[in-house]
C-alpha positions in Angstrom: -41.5 -133.7 151.7 -41.8 -136.5 150.1 -45.1 -138.7 150.8 -43.8 -141.7 152.5 -42.0 -139.5 154.8 -45.0 -137.1 155.6 -46.8 -140.9 155.9 -44.2 -141.5 158.6 -44.3 -138.0 160.4 -48.0 -138.5 160.6 -47.7 -142.0 162.3 -44.6 -141.1 164.6 -46.9 -137.8 166.0 -49.8 -140.3 166.4 -48.0 -142.9 168.3 -46.4 -140.5 170.4 -49.4 -138.8 171.2 -51.3 -142.3 171.9 -48.7 -143.6 174.2 -48.1 -140.3 176.4 -49.5 -141.3 179.8 -51.8 -138.2 180.2 -53.4 -139.2 183.1 -49.9 -139.3 184.9 -49.6 -136.0 187.3 -45.9 -135.1 186.1 -47.3 -134.8 182.6 -50.3 -133.4 183.4 -48.5 -130.4 185.2 -45.8 -130.6 182.3 -48.7 -129.6 179.9 -50.2 -127.2 182.2 -46.8 -125.4 183.0 -46.0 -125.7 179.1 -49.5 -123.8 178.0 -48.5 -121.4 181.3 -45.2 -120.4 179.8 -46.7 -119.5 176.4 -49.3 -117.3 178.0 -46.6 -116.0 179.8 -44.8 -115.0 176.3 -47.5 -114.3 174.7 -47.8 -111.5 177.6 -44.5 -110.2 178.3 -42.7 -110.4 175.3 -45.1 -109.9 172.5 -46.6 -107.1 174.4 -43.7 -105.8 175.8 -41.4 -106.6 173.2 -42.4 -107.1 169.2 -45.5 -104.2 169.3 -43.3 -101.6 170.3 -40.8 -102.7 167.5 -43.4 -102.4 165.5 -44.3 -98.8 166.6 -40.8 -98.3 165.9 -40.3 -99.6 162.9 -43.3 -97.6 161.3 -41.9 -94.6 163.0 -38.7 -95.1 160.6 -40.7 -95.7 157.8 -42.5 -92.8 157.7 -40.0 -90.0 159.4 -36.6 -91.1 158.1 -36.5 -89.9 154.7 -35.9 -93.2 151.7 -32.8 -90.6 151.1 -31.6 -90.5 154.5 -31.6 -94.2 154.3 -29.7 -94.4 150.9 -27.6 -91.9 152.0 -26.0 -93.7 154.7 -26.8 -97.3 153.5 -27.6 -97.3 150.5 -25.2 -98.9 147.5 -23.3 -95.2 146.5 -22.7 -94.9 150.3 -19.1 -95.7 151.5 -18.5 -99.0 152.8 -17.0 -97.8 156.2 -19.9 -95.1 156.9 -22.3 -97.1 156.0 -20.9 -100.3 158.4 -20.3 -97.8 160.9 -23.3 -95.9 160.7 -25.4 -99.1 160.8 -23.5 -101.0 163.9 -23.4 -97.9 166.1 -26.9 -97.2 165.4 -27.9 -100.3 167.2 -26.6 -99.1 170.6 -29.3 -96.8 171.1 -32.0 -99.3 170.2 -32.4 -101.3 173.6 -34.1 -104.3 171.2 -33.2 -107.9 171.6 -32.7 -110.5 168.7 -36.1 -111.0 167.3 -37.7 -107.4 167.9 -35.4 -106.0 165.8 -36.1 -107.8 163.0 -39.0 -104.8 161.8 -36.5 -102.6 162.4 -34.3 -104.4 160.1 -37.2 -104.9 157.5 -37.6 -101.3 157.9 -34.7 -99.8 156.5 -34.1 -102.9 154.1 -37.1 -101.8 152.7 -36.6 -98.2 152.3 -33.1 -99.2 150.0 -30.4 -100.4 152.7 -28.0 -102.3 151.1 -28.5 -106.3 152.6 -24.7 -106.0 153.9 -25.3 -102.6 156.6 -29.0 -103.9 157.0 -27.4 -106.8 158.1 -24.7 -105.4 160.5 -27.2 -103.2 162.2 -29.9 -106.3 162.8 -26.6 -108.2 164.4 -25.4 -105.1 165.8 -29.2 -104.1 168.1 -29.2 -106.9 170.5 -25.5 -107.3 170.4 -24.2 -103.7 171.8 -27.5 -102.2 172.8 -27.0 -99.9 175.9 -28.7 -102.2 178.1 -27.4 -105.4 177.5 -23.8 -103.4 178.2 -25.0 -102.2 181.2 -26.4 -105.9 182.4 -23.0 -107.6 181.2 -21.2 -105.2 183.5 -23.2 -105.1 186.5 -23.3 -109.7 186.4 -19.9 -110.1 184.8 -18.2 -107.5 186.0 -17.3 -103.7 184.2 -14.0 -105.6 182.6 -16.6 -107.8 180.6 -18.9 -105.0 179.9 -16.3 -102.5 178.4 -14.9 -105.7 176.2 -18.6 -106.0 175.2 -18.6 -102.1 174.3 -15.5 -102.2 172.7 -15.5 -105.5 170.3 -18.8 -106.6 170.7 -18.7 -109.5 167.7 -15.8 -111.3 168.9 
């Protein structure tokens, strides 16, 4: 960033904070609710999603050998095998888009190619069993079946 852009940003943030009517009950309530939502996010998402994802990534690093990762996801693996295994392995993990990141990093650091690792990254949240069941329950079994069979369309 150039110096003038930084200065403009600082001045803009200062002026916005200067003119916000903090004494207004609606503004006070909005700020309080924002911090309550941040606390709920920290409790619900970080503790119940991210921490288990880090443990699963650690288990992958400990129990899955580098040879197995290279066999299925490495540069010598057949493309159709590596992409198929990467895509299908996302179905057994009930993870969201941000908790799959430690798992992605784990298999990538173990030697997986970037293509299969990214296929795993996208397929985890898209076609996991819970997402398919939730889609079928809320939107009907036809869309649940479509999501299971054609997840990237």
